[in-house]
Each structure stands twice: as C-alpha cells, then as structure tokens.
Residue, then its C-alpha position, 0 to 999 in steps of 0.5 A: m465283360k466279367l460274365s463272359n470271362r467266366l464262361k470262357k473259363i467254364n468252357f475251358f475247364f469243361i473241354l479240359f475235363f472232356i479231353f481227360f475223360v475221353g483219354l482215360k476211357l481210350i486208355l482203359f479201352s486199349i488196355s481191355w482190348s490188349d488183354k482180350g487180344n492176348k487171350l485170343l492168341p495161341k500160347v506158344y511154349n518154348i521148352h529147352g534142356n529136356e532130353i529124357i522127358s519129351s516136351k509133350e510129357i512136360l506140357e501134360l504136367i501143366k494145366i493152363s486155360k486157353n482163355n488165360s492172359l499171359l499176365d494171368i499165368d501163375l508161373k510159380s504154379i507151373q514151376n511146381e507142377i513140373e518139378k514134381h516129375p521125378y526125372i526133372k530137378i529144377a524148372q525155370i518158367t519165364r513169360k515172353f509177350p505177347n503169347q510165349i511161355n519159356i520153360n527151362i528144364l534141368e533133368r536128373e541124371p540117371l547113374a545105375y539101375l537098382n536090381l531090387d524086387e522091382y527095377l528102379v533108377v538112381d541118379n548121380e546124387g542118390f535120388i530114386l527114379p521109376l523105370r520109364n515105361g517099364i523098360i531099361e533105356f539107359n546105358i548104365p550099370t546095375l547095382s546088385g546086392f544091396n538091401n532091397e527093403k522098399s521103404l529105403y527107396p522112396i520114388g523122387l526122394k533121396c535113397l535111404s540106404t547107406k550102402t546104396l549111397e556109398a556105391v553112388n559115391y563110388l561110381n561118381s568117383a569112377k566116372e570122373i577118374f575113369p570114364d571109359l571104365v564106367l561105360n563098360i560096367s554091366e554090373f556093380k555089386i557088393n558081396q557077402s564079404d563086403y567087397y565090391e565087384m564090378i562086372l564088365t560088359e565085355k567077356p565079362t571081366k570081374i574087378i574086385l575092389k575093397n571097401s575102402y580107398f576106392s579112388k586110389q584103387i581106381f587110379l591104380l586100375k587106370k594106370f594098369n589099363d594105360v600100360i596095357k592098352f596097346e596089347k591087351g584090355l581089361e577084358d583079356y583078364k578073368y579078373v582084376d583084383l585090387r583089394y591089396k595095397n598098391q599091388i594088382v592081382v590079375k588071372e588071364r583068360i586061357 
C-alpha cells in the first residue's frame, strides 16, 4: 500500500514536471517565433513635422538592418543621426509594435540668407545652415555688409558674429511687431556708419534705422503704415528715415 502511494506521488511530480517543461518550451518557442516574425515584417516609418527636409532624406540618414527586430533597434542612435542634419533641431523616435517606427521632426526656421563669400542661411536662433542643393529656395531677406570671416559662421552651430546675431534679433523683433514688413524685405544691411537699412522688395524703398531702440522704431513705422495704408504704401516712398527720436523723415517718389 505504501509502495503504491509512493509510486502515485512520483508519477504526479513527474507529470507536473513534464507539463512545466513542455509549457516552458512552448513559451520560449513563441518568443523566438515572434522575434523572427518581427524581423521578417517590413519596417514602416511614420515621419511627421518635416516640411523642408523630405522623408526620403531623413530615411537616408539612418541605417537599420532589415534583419533587426523592433526591440533590437537603438532609438537613441537614430535620433543622434537625424539630429546631425543642420536643418533638424529635434528628432523624437518611438516604436509602435509590431513593425512601426515613428519619427517626429522639429526643423530649424530659416530667417535670412547671409551674403558672404558663399551664401549661407541663418535661422531664427542664430544657427548657421548651408544652402540646400546650392539654390535660393526660401522667401526670406538677405543680410549684407557683415563680417565675412568664414570661421564666424560654423555650419550647424551658432553664429559667432556679434553684429550678425544682433541683426537676427532685430529681424525676429520686426517679425513679431510688423510681420508684413519682414515678408517685403529684400535686403537687410549694415552700412559704414553703423546704421541698418532695410530694402523693400517692391520699387525698392530704403528704410533707415538707428542701431538702438530698434523695436520702438518698428512700432513707429507700423503706426505710420497704418495711417497711410488707405492712400499709399511704404513702397511709394524713396526712403523712410527712422533715426530721429519720435520722428519719421520721408521722401516721396516723383
């Protein structure tokens, strides 16, 4: 009787062990099969937020093996590679199972061209960007008359020219106060007397500004434009001089 009970206990533990062993093998097999299945699934890249850089260009920046499963992909490495592009400020990378990678892009905002020995672009934070494909493609003004020392304009980094950064700040202020004006600026330059000149696209009108109290001058210019806009436009003047406190000196076109 005792022997029979022992045999029953042994059989019970053997069956329990067998079930556990088979279950474990099935789990490991499922994980392995799932991983292989993920590797076989074609990767889908969802790219959002890019307007300047094409999705094709972004995909060319990252190198992911087709045999990698989604879990094997180093998201931080992808982010670093994408953010090396001078026109990309921030990249956010996430996974979406079973086979998708989401790429959210925040691009830099081109503010002006730099008329140097070679044309460059400066963004609204003062970072230097190269021309894309060697062409002028943005509807933005050109900065002229600034120090053209090449070392002051490192690609992908912040501009080192104090005067150029000052001009960037002035354009940002003008864009906030009088956005229609900035859309109509062809050239923004500093002259030998350290005054700034805006050359409008139409006609062209020259707007002369003192190198101080810039925001106040733009506010004054906007008020002047609001007064005359039903009869004239700024382009109807040969020049508009704002260098004198609380005064506007103009010369009409003949």
